[in-house]
C-alpha positions in Angstrom: 14.0 -33.1 2.1 11.8 -32.2 -0.9 8.7 -32.9 1.2 10.0 -30.7 4.0 10.8 -27.9 1.6 7.4 -28.0 0.1 5.8 -27.9 3.6 8.0 -24.8 4.6 7.0 -23.0 1.4 3.3 -23.7 2.1 3.7 -22.5 5.7 5.3 -19.2 4.5 2.5 -18.8 2.0 -0.1 -19.1 4.7 1.7 -16.6 6.9 1.8 -14.1 4.0 -1.9 -14.6 3.3 -2.6 -14.1 7.0 -1.3 -10.5 7.0 -4.0 -8.3 8.6 -6.0 -5.7 6.6 -4.6 -3.0 9.0 -1.0 -4.0 8.2 -1.7 -3.9 4.5 -3.3 -0.4 4.9 -0.3 0.8 6.9 2.1 -0.5 4.2 0.0 1.1 1.5 -0.2 4.5 3.3 3.5 4.6 3.8 4.5 3.5 0.3 1.9 4.7 -2.2 2.5 8.4 -2.0 5.5 9.8 -3.9 6.6 13.2 -2.3 7.9 16.2 -4.1 11.3 15.7 -2.5 12.7 12.3 -1.6 12.3 11.6 2.1 10.5 14.9 2.8 6.9 16.0 3.2 7.2 19.5 1.9 4.7 21.9 3.5 3.6 25.3 2.2 2.5 27.9 4.7 2.5 31.7 5.1 4.8 32.8 7.9 4.3 34.2 10.5 0.9 32.8 11.5 1.1 32.0 15.2 0.0 29.8 16.9 -0.3 27.6 13.8 3.1 28.2 12.3 5.8 30.6 13.6 9.5 30.8 14.3 10.8 29.8 17.7 14.5 29.7 18.1 15.1 29.3 14.4 12.7 26.5 14.1 9.1 26.6 12.7 6.7 25.4 15.3 2.9 25.5 16.0 -0.4 23.6 16.0 -0.3 22.8 12.3 3.3 21.7 12.5 2.5 19.2 15.2 -0.6 17.8 13.2 1.3 17.4 10.0 4.2 15.8 11.8 1.8 12.9 12.6 1.1 12.4 8.9 4.8 12.8 7.9 5.8 10.1 10.4 3.1 7.7 9.2 4.4 8.1 5.7 8.0 7.6 6.8 8.9 11.2 5.8 10.4 14.3 7.5 8.4 17.5 7.4 10.0 20.4 5.6 8.3 23.8 5.7 8.5 26.6 3.1 6.8 30.0 3.3 4.9 31.4 0.3 2.5 34.2 -0.5 -0.9 32.9 0.7 -2.6 33.5 -2.6 -0.2 31.0 -4.2 -1.4 28.5 -1.6 -5.1 29.0 -1.6 -5.4 29.2 -5.4 -3.7 25.8 -5.7 -0.8 27.2 -7.8 1.9 26.1 -5.4 0.5 22.6 -4.9 -0.6 21.9 -8.4 2.8 22.9 -9.7 4.5 20.6 -7.1 6.3 23.2 -5.1 5.0 21.4 -2.1 3.0 18.4 -1.0 0.7 19.9 1.6 -0.7 23.3 2.5 -0.9 23.8 6.2 -1.7 27.5 6.7 -4.7 27.8 9.0 -6.7 27.7 5.7 -10.5 27.8 5.8 -12.3 25.2 3.6 -14.5 27.1 1.1 -16.3 26.0 -2.1 -14.0 28.3 -4.1 -10.9 26.7 -2.7 -12.3 23.2 -3.1 -12.4 23.8 -6.9 -8.6 24.1 -6.9 -7.5 21.9 -4.0 -8.1 18.5 -2.5 -8.9 19.2 1.2 -8.6 17.0 4.2 -11.3 16.6 6.8 -11.7 19.6 9.1 -9.0 19.9 11.8 -9.9 23.2 13.5 -13.1 25.3 13.9 -12.8 28.9 12.6 -13.5 32.0 14.7 -12.5 35.5 13.9 -11.9 38.5 16.2 -11.9 42.3 16.1 -9.0 43.9 17.7 -9.8 47.5 18.9 -8.2 50.2 20.9 -8.8 50.1 24.6 -11.8 52.2 25.6 -13.1 52.5 22.0 -16.4 50.8 22.8 -16.2 48.9 19.4 -18.2 45.7 19.7 -19.0 44.8 16.1 -18.2 45.5 12.4 -21.3 47.7 12.4 -19.7 49.9 15.1 -16.5 50.1 12.9 -18.6 51.3 10.0 -20.7 53.7 12.0 -17.5 55.4 13.4 -15.9 55.3 9.9 -12.8 53.6 11.3 -10.0 52.1 9.2 -10.3 48.3 9.1 -7.3 46.1 8.3 -7.3 42.4 7.2 -4.9 39.8 5.9 -5.0 39.5 2.2 -6.8 36.5 0.5 -8.4 35.3 3.7 -12.0 34.8 5.0 -11.5 37.9 7.0 -11.3 39.8 3.8 -14.3 38.0 2.4 -16.4 38.9 5.5 -15.2 42.5 5.4 -16.3 42.9 1.8 -19.7 41.2 2.6 -20.2 43.9 5.2 -19.5 46.7 2.7 -15.9 47.5 3.7 -12.9 48.2 1.4 -10.3 47.2 4.1 -6.6 47.8 3.9 -4.9 44.4 3.1 -1.7 43.0 4.4 0.4 40.1 3.1 0.7 38.4 6.5 -0.5 38.6 10.1 2.7 40.2 11.3 2.4 43.2 8.9 -1.3 43.6 9.9 -0.3 43.8 13.6 2.4 46.3 12.9 -0.1 48.4 11.0 -2.4 48.4 14.0 0.4 49.3 16.4 1.6 52.2 14.1 -1.9 53.6 13.6 -2.2 52.8 9.9 -5.4 51.1 10.8 -7.8 51.5 13.7 -9.2 48.0 13.9 -7.9 44.6 12.8 -10.0 41.6 11.8 -8.1 38.4 12.1 -8.5 34.7 13.1 -9.1 34.4 16.9 -6.2 32.1 17.7 -3.8 34.5 16.0 -5.3 37.4 18.0 -5.0 35.5 21.2 -1.4 35.0 20.5 -0.9 38.7 19.9 -2.6 39.4 23.2 0.1 37.4 25.1 2.4 40.3 24.6 2.0 43.1 27.1 2.7 45.8 24.6 -0.4 44.6 22.7 -2.8 43.8 25.5 -1.9 47.0 27.2 -3.2 49.1 24.3 -5.8 46.9 22.6 -8.8 44.7 23.4 -10.7 41.9 21.6 -13.9 43.9 20.8 -15.8 40.9 19.4 -15.4 37.2 18.7 -17.1 36.1 15.5 -18.0 32.4 15.0 -18.2 31.7 11.3 -19.3 28.1 11.5 -16.5 27.3 9.0 -13.6 24.9 9.4 -9.8 24.8 8.6 -8.5 22.0 6.5 -5.1 20.8 5.2 -4.9 20.6 1.4 -3.0 18.9 -1.4 -3.0 19.2 -5.2 -6.4 18.6 -6.8 -5.5 15.4 -8.7 -3.4 12.4 -7.6 -3.3 13.2 -3.9 -6.1 11.0 -2.5 -3.7 8.7 -0.7 -1.9 11.6 1.0 -5.2 13.2 2.1 -6.4 9.7 3.4 -3.3 9.5 5.6 -3.8 13.0 6.9 -7.5 12.2 7.6 -6.5 9.1 9.5 -4.0 10.9 11.8 -6.3 13.9 12.5 -9.3 11.5 13.3 -7.0 9.4 15.6 -5.7 12.5 17.4 -9.3 13.7 18.0 -10.3 10.3 19.3 -7.3 9.7 21.6 -7.2 13.2 23.1 -3.9 14.3 21.6 -5.7 16.9 19.4 -7.0 18.6 22.6 -3.6 18.3 24.2 -2.0 20.0 21.2 -4.7 22.7 21.2 -4.0 23.5 24.8 -0.3 23.5 24.2 -0.5 26.1 21.4 -3.8 28.0 22.0 -3.3 28.1 25.8 -6.8 26.9 26.9 -9.1 23.9 26.6 -11.0 23.8 23.3 -14.5 25.3 23.3 -15.5 23.1 20.4 -14.1 20.2 18.3 -13.6 20.1 14.6 -16.6 19.0 12.5 -16.4 15.7 10.7 -17.0 17.3 7.3 -17.1 20.8 5.8 
């Protein structure tokens, strides 16, 4: 009996040693990260920001929501979304003070933001758009400047950065919804905003009946998810893994078509 017990112990030891590297990695990714709230992956965003995050029947849905759900499930957590001022997100204040685990806010990766945040690999290529009145003939920011029109942007975004680079002092709005309302009410003549957001606006007949996309501006930049600057490497590793897998298996493109309404013109870069 003693001999049999020793043999069984040895067999179990071999089985444990035989656990695959992939299994160990999966166990590590699901257990190493300690979330802000037990059982939850708390996500900071700035609502509304369709098609990335917006309310649909009392639930926040969108492209970013679906992507982060993949990471939450791999970590054995449930995604919980909270809306904050975008400046609190991009500055790192919300994440570094542990108000949330992840920022998922259609946020462009920039050197300035990298100084305050730990970014994931790119998950979406950035393009901006000018929204103009029908028949205005506006095709560029230079046209806006030449006609001395009032330009509106969302505060703390790369749209604001570009407008300032071009010599504008645009009117700033806290979120994309307020920017759209300002365009509709005539507070501004032209809106500069991320193209997917503008495409979502244009799905509404009251918008597309009065406004056009005067120009699409490819910036060459990329969106990334972000976490606090220190101590979030395992979380970012998990996000990178699920985004890369989604790109490779085609589910990223399916999610793109679901929320953007068309096939993607380009894929996310590997790095930014």
